[in-house]
C-alpha positions in Angstrom: 0.0 0.0 0.0 1.6 3.3 -1.2 2.1 5.9 1.5 2.1 9.6 0.7 5.7 10.6 -0.2 5.3 13.5 2.1 2.6 15.7 3.6 3.0 19.3 2.8 2.8 21.6 5.8 -0.3 23.8 6.2 1.3 27.1 5.4 -0.8 30.2 5.3 -4.5 30.7 5.3 -7.2 28.1 4.5 -10.4 29.2 2.9 -13.5 27.1 3.8 -16.3 27.6 1.3 -19.8 26.4 2.0 -22.5 26.3 -0.6 -25.4 27.1 1.7 -25.1 29.6 4.5 -28.0 28.5 6.6 -28.3 26.9 10.0 -25.4 24.4 9.7 -22.8 26.6 8.2 -23.5 29.7 10.3 -23.4 27.6 13.5 -20.1 26.2 12.3 -18.7 29.7 11.5 -19.9 31.2 14.8 -18.6 28.3 16.8 -15.1 28.4 15.3 -15.0 32.1 16.1 -16.1 31.6 19.7 -13.5 28.8 20.1 -10.8 31.1 18.6 -11.6 33.8 21.1 -11.6 31.5 24.1 -15.4 31.7 24.7 -16.1 28.0 24.0 -14.7 24.5 23.8 -15.0 22.7 20.4 -17.2 19.8 21.7 -17.9 17.2 19.1 -14.7 17.8 17.0 -12.4 14.9 16.7 -9.7 17.1 15.1 -9.7 19.4 18.1 -10.4 17.2 21.1 -9.7 13.6 19.9 -6.6 11.6 20.7 -4.8 8.8 18.9 -2.9 5.9 20.4 0.5 5.2 18.9 2.3 1.9 19.5 1.6 -0.5 22.4 -0.8 0.2 25.2 2.1 0.1 27.5 4.0 2.8 25.6 1.9 5.7 26.9 1.9 7.5 23.6 -1.5 9.1 23.1 -1.2 12.6 21.6 -4.1 14.7 20.4 -4.8 14.2 16.7 -4.1 17.9 16.0 -0.6 17.5 17.6 0.0 14.2 15.7 -0.8 15.3 12.1 -0.3 18.8 10.8 -3.8 20.3 10.5 -4.6 23.9 9.7 -5.0 26.1 12.8 -8.4 27.5 13.6 -6.8 31.0 13.5 -5.9 30.4 9.8 -9.4 29.6 8.6 -11.3 32.2 6.5 -15.0 31.6 5.8 -17.0 32.2 2.6 -20.0 30.7 0.8 -23.0 31.1 -1.4 -26.7 31.2 -0.5 -30.0 31.7 -2.2 -30.8 34.5 0.3 -28.7 37.7 0.6 -28.6 37.7 4.5 -25.1 38.0 6.0 -24.0 35.2 8.3 -25.2 37.0 11.4 -28.7 37.6 9.9 -28.9 34.0 8.7 -27.8 32.6 12.1 -30.3 34.8 13.9 -33.1 33.6 11.6 -32.0 30.0 11.9 -32.5 30.2 15.7 -29.9 27.6 16.6 -27.6 29.8 18.8 -28.9 31.8 21.7 -28.5 35.6 21.6 -25.9 35.5 24.4 -23.6 33.4 22.2 -24.5 35.0 18.9 -23.8 38.5 20.1 -20.2 37.5 20.9 -19.6 36.8 17.2 -21.9 39.4 15.8 -19.3 41.7 14.2 -17.4 38.8 12.8 -20.5 37.2 11.2 -21.8 40.4 9.8 -18.6 40.6 7.7 -19.4 37.3 6.0 -21.7 37.9 3.1 -22.9 35.2 0.7 -22.1 35.1 -3.0 -25.0 34.7 -5.3 -25.9 31.0 -5.5 -26.6 28.7 -8.4 -30.2 27.7 -7.8 -33.0 26.0 -9.7 -36.3 25.4 -7.9 -36.9 22.2 -10.0 -34.3 20.6 -7.7 -35.5 22.1 -4.3 -39.2 22.6 -4.6 -39.9 24.3 -1.3 -37.3 27.0 -1.5 -37.8 30.3 -3.3 -34.3 31.7 -3.8 -33.9 35.3 -4.7 -30.1 35.8 -4.5 -29.2 33.7 -7.5 -26.9 33.7 -10.5 -28.1 33.9 -14.1 -26.6 32.1 -17.1 -27.7 30.7 -20.4 -26.3 27.3 -19.6 -25.3 25.2 -16.7 -21.7 25.4 -18.0 -21.9 29.2 -17.8 -23.0 29.0 -14.2 -20.2 26.6 -13.4 -17.8 29.0 -14.9 -19.2 31.8 -12.7 -18.6 29.6 -9.6 -15.0 29.0 -10.7 -14.6 32.8 -11.0 -16.0 33.2 -7.5 -13.5 30.7 -6.1 -10.6 32.5 -7.7 -11.8 35.9 -6.6 -12.3 34.7 -3.0 -8.9 33.2 -2.9 -7.2 36.2 -4.3 -9.1 38.8 -2.2 -8.4 37.0 1.1 -4.8 36.0 0.2 -5.5 32.3 0.8 -3.0 29.5 0.2 -5.6 26.7 0.0 -9.3 26.1 -0.2 -11.8 23.4 0.7 -15.5 23.2 -0.1 -18.1 21.6 2.1 -21.7 21.4 0.8 -24.0 22.7 3.5 -26.9 23.4 1.1 -30.4 21.8 1.0 -31.3 18.3 -0.1 -32.1 18.1 -3.8 -34.7 15.9 -5.5 -33.8 12.3 -6.0 -31.6 11.6 -9.0 -30.1 8.4 -10.3 -26.9 8.3 -12.4 -27.6 8.5 -16.1 -25.6 8.4 -19.3 -24.7 12.1 -19.0 -22.9 11.3 -15.7 -20.7 8.5 -17.1 -17.7 10.5 -18.4 -16.3 14.0 -18.1 -16.9 14.6 -21.8 -20.6 13.6 -21.6 -21.0 15.7 -18.4 -19.5 18.9 -19.9 -21.6 18.3 -23.0 -24.7 17.9 -20.7 -23.9 21.2 -18.9 -23.8 23.1 -22.2 -27.1 21.5 -23.1 -28.8 22.2 -19.7 -29.4 18.5 -19.1 -32.0 18.0 -16.4 -30.0 15.3 -14.7 -27.3 17.8 -13.8 -28.3 19.4 -10.5 -26.9 22.7 -9.1 -24.8 20.8 -6.5 -23.0 19.1 -9.3 -22.0 22.4 -10.7 -20.4 23.4 -7.4 -18.5 20.0 -7.3 -17.4 20.5 -10.9 -16.2 24.1 -10.2 -14.3 23.0 -7.1 -12.5 20.1 -8.8 -11.7 22.4 -11.8 -10.0 24.8 -9.3 -8.2 22.1 -7.4 -10.4 22.5 -4.4 -11.3 19.4 -2.3 -15.1 18.8 -2.1 -17.1 17.1 0.7 -20.8 16.6 0.2 -22.8 17.1 3.4 -26.2 16.3 1.8 -27.6 13.0 0.4 -27.6 14.5 -3.1 -25.9 12.5 -5.9 -23.6 15.5 -6.5 -20.0 14.2 -6.7 -21.0 10.5 -6.6 -20.9 10.0 -10.3 -18.3 8.5 -12.6 -17.7 11.8 -14.5 -16.7 13.7 -11.4 -14.8 10.8 -9.7 -12.8 10.5 -12.9 -12.2 14.3 -13.0 -11.1 14.4 -9.4 -8.5 11.7 -10.0 -7.3 13.5 -13.1 -7.0 16.8 -11.2 -5.5 15.2 -8.1 -8.4 16.4 -5.9 -9.9 14.8 -2.8 -13.6 14.2 -2.8 -16.1 12.5 -0.6 -19.6 12.3 0.9 -22.6 11.9 1.3 -24.8 13.4 4.0 -23.6 14.4 7.5 -24.1 11.6 10.0 -25.7 13.5 12.8 -28.7 12.3 14.8 -30.8 9.3 14.2 -28.5 7.5 11.8 -25.5 8.1 14.1 -27.3 6.0 16.8 -28.3 3.4 14.2 -24.6 2.9 13.3 -23.9 2.4 17.0 -26.8 0.1 17.9 -26.9 -2.1 14.8 -23.3 -3.2 15.2 -24.0 -4.2 18.8 -26.9 -6.4 17.7 -24.8 -8.0 15.0 -21.8 -8.5 17.4 -24.0 -10.5 19.8 -26.0 -12.3 17.1 -29.3 -10.8 18.2 -32.0 -10.8 15.6 -34.0 -7.9 14.2 -37.6 -8.0 13.1 -38.2 -4.3 12.5 -36.9 -0.8 13.0 -39.3 2.2 12.7 -37.8 5.6 12.7 -39.6 8.9 12.6 -38.4 12.5 13.0 -39.9 15.9 13.6 -38.0 19.1 12.8 -38.9 22.6 11.8 -35.9 24.2 10.3 -35.2 25.0 6.6 -34.1 21.4 6.2 -37.5 20.2 7.4 -39.3 22.5 5.0 -37.2 21.3 2.1 -37.8 17.6 3.1 -41.5 18.2 3.1 -41.3 17.9 -0.6 -41.6 14.2 -1.7 -38.7 14.5 -4.2 -36.2 15.8 -1.6 -37.5 13.3 1.0 -36.8 10.4 -1.4 -33.2 11.5 -1.6 -32.9 11.6 2.2 -34.8 8.4 2.7 -32.4 6.5 0.5 -29.5 7.8 2.5 -31.1 6.9 5.9 -32.3 3.4 4.8 -28.9 2.1 3.6 -27.0 1.8 6.9 -28.9 -1.2 8.4 -28.6 -3.4 5.3 -24.9 -2.9 5.0 -24.1 -3.3 8.7 -26.3 -6.4 9.3 -25.6 -8.2 6.0 -28.9 -10.1 5.7 -27.6 -12.4 2.9 -25.0 -13.7 5.4 -27.4 -13.9 8.3 -30.8 -14.7 6.9 -32.2 -16.2 10.1 -31.4 -13.0 12.0 -31.9 -10.2 9.5 -33.5 -11.7 6.4 -37.0 -10.2 7.0 -36.4 -6.7 8.5 -39.2 -4.2 8.2 -37.3 -0.8 8.1 -39.3 2.4 7.9 -38.1 6.0 8.0 -40.4 9.0 8.2 -39.6 12.8 8.4 -42.2 15.3 9.4 -42.0 19.0 9.0 -43.1 20.6 12.3 -42.3 24.3 12.4 -42.6 24.9 16.2 -39.6 22.6 16.8 -37.2 24.7 14.8 -33.7 23.2 14.6 -34.2 21.0 17.7 -35.1 17.8 15.9 -36.6 14.8 17.7 -36.0 11.3 16.5 -38.1 8.4 17.7 -37.0 4.8 17.1 -38.9 1.6 17.8 -36.7 -1.4 17.5 -38.1 -4.9 17.6 -35.3 -7.4 18.3 -35.3 -11.1 19.3 -33.0 -13.3 21.2 -32.5 -16.9 22.4 -35.2 -19.2 21.1 -36.7 -16.3 19.2 -38.2 -14.5 22.2 -39.0 -10.9 21.3 -37.7 -7.7 23.0 -38.0 -4.0 22.2 -35.8 -1.0 22.4 -37.2 2.6 22.3 -35.0 5.6 21.6 -36.1 9.2 21.9 -33.3 11.5 20.8 -34.0 15.1 21.3 -31.1 16.5 19.4 -29.9 19.8 17.9 -29.3 19.2 14.3 -26.9 22.0 13.5 -25.1 21.6 16.9 -24.2 18.0 15.8 -23.4 19.0 12.2 -21.1 22.0 12.9 -18.1 20.1 14.3 -18.5 17.6 11.4 -18.0 20.6 8.9 -14.9 21.6 10.8 -13.4 18.2 10.9 -14.2 17.5 7.2 -12.6 20.9 6.2 -9.4 20.1 8.1 -9.1 16.5 7.1 -9.9 17.1 3.4 -7.2 19.8 3.5 -4.8 17.3 5.0 -5.7 14.7 2.4 -5.1 17.2 -0.4 -1.7 18.2 1.1 -0.8 14.5 1.3 -1.6 13.9 -2.4 -4.6 11.6 -1.7 -6.8 12.1 -4.7 -10.3 10.9 -5.4 -12.7 9.3 -2.9 -11.6 9.6 0.7 -13.3 6.5 2.1 -11.3 6.9 5.4 -13.6 9.8 6.2 -16.8 7.7 6.0 -17.0 8.2 9.8 -18.8 11.5 9.1 -21.3 10.4 6.5 -24.7 8.7 6.4 -24.2 7.3 2.9 -20.4 7.1 2.5 -18.9 6.9 -1.0 -16.5 4.1 -1.8 -15.0 2.4 -4.8 -17.7 0.8 -7.1 -16.5 -2.8 -6.4 -16.8 -2.3 -2.7 -19.8 -2.0 -0.3 -19.7 1.0 2.0 -18.7 0.5 5.6 -21.3 2.0 8.0 -20.3 0.6 11.4 -19.2 3.7 13.3 -16.5 1.9 15.2 -14.9 0.3 12.1 -15.1 3.8 10.5 -13.2 5.3 13.4 -10.6 2.6 13.4 -10.2 3.2 9.6 -9.8 6.9 10.1 -7.2 6.6 12.9 -5.3 3.9 11.0 -5.2 6.1 8.0 -3.6 8.9 10.1 -1.0 6.4 11.5 -0.3 5.1 8.0 0.1 8.7 6.7 2.7 9.5 9.4 4.6 6.2 9.2 3.4 4.7 12.5 2.4 1.1 13.0 -1.3 0.3 12.3 -3.2 -0.9 15.4 -5.1 -4.2 15.1 -6.0 -4.6 18.8 -4.8 -8.2 18.6 -2.7 -7.7 21.7 -1.1 -11.2 21.9 2.3 -9.7 22.6 1.2 -8.7 26.1 0.7 -12.3 27.1 3.8 -14.0 25.5 
């Protein structure tokens, strides 16, 4: 397995661009600023608080991840983005209602200085949004070129050394890969012909790759998960990955399902329902956008439990997912799970989970970690799909001949072993026989 020849140091400023400057991205921006000023602790961020064991358990080598690998410093991050509304980051954060006034006021001046660029938007792909701060162009190729110009201008204006892009925009309608997605040539031809299978998020991904900017997809949209853009990313030596931030209900699924499988407990059914009232909930009230999210949320159980290998335990699972738009709840999502399991001699048992979570509070540190890790991958020359960052995604991308790994703990082991490999340290298998020789 080829290691990076070297990892370039994180010199200078890192620009973090977010298509979408709503609840998630403004919570991320405000949070980083509060941490930089000593007003908060970056809870939920592996890059800032996580540690990594090196060598044997008896060696006592457990540095923080940020001290083990060279990550960009928080003070070196510059924020920018696009949105379909013209509100600056402070106005957008206030409307999102995630952060309390006592916290928001501490970052008010900073956030007011972050104004969104006009977005590429088409209501055919997000039915329940009515964007007013949008670009105009004759073709989708023209719009992609405008995004490329935005990236270059932002980099020059802010005197940045490097950039990353993390999609924080809304969930688009469900799309499947088509002929237009099969090669870069067919994709560029499709952009010029305004092909309906090319969604706005794909234009952002294309623009990012064209400018050598790593791209992470935080929504379940198809976006960069198509052969044309995978091929393009490899050719341009750009790191890509996704899809869909693993935050609330699915996070718990990828913890509980591995436990059932580890103990060979059976599963008859898993019913999941959510209520939320933020912009995400409004968007998902449209059946087309919900279909995209549903596909993302449904996949984890099948891949973790492997019913083909364990038909007696998982061959007849009834898995249902529902999302309900309920405006009074705002960003404070509630996820209910009813889990019907069975044990010895087939005797039934039940588990009930009621997770009253804060969607953007869980997502914000994911955006930070993805920005820093994708920048690291880019500096290490790791091009194409970054499967080692599946830890952060509901529907992780992987090579076409593979199945995606959803088990949270396997994902974390893969992430940390990738960092060890990158830095020339021994991988840790947890075998441990040497302690008992």
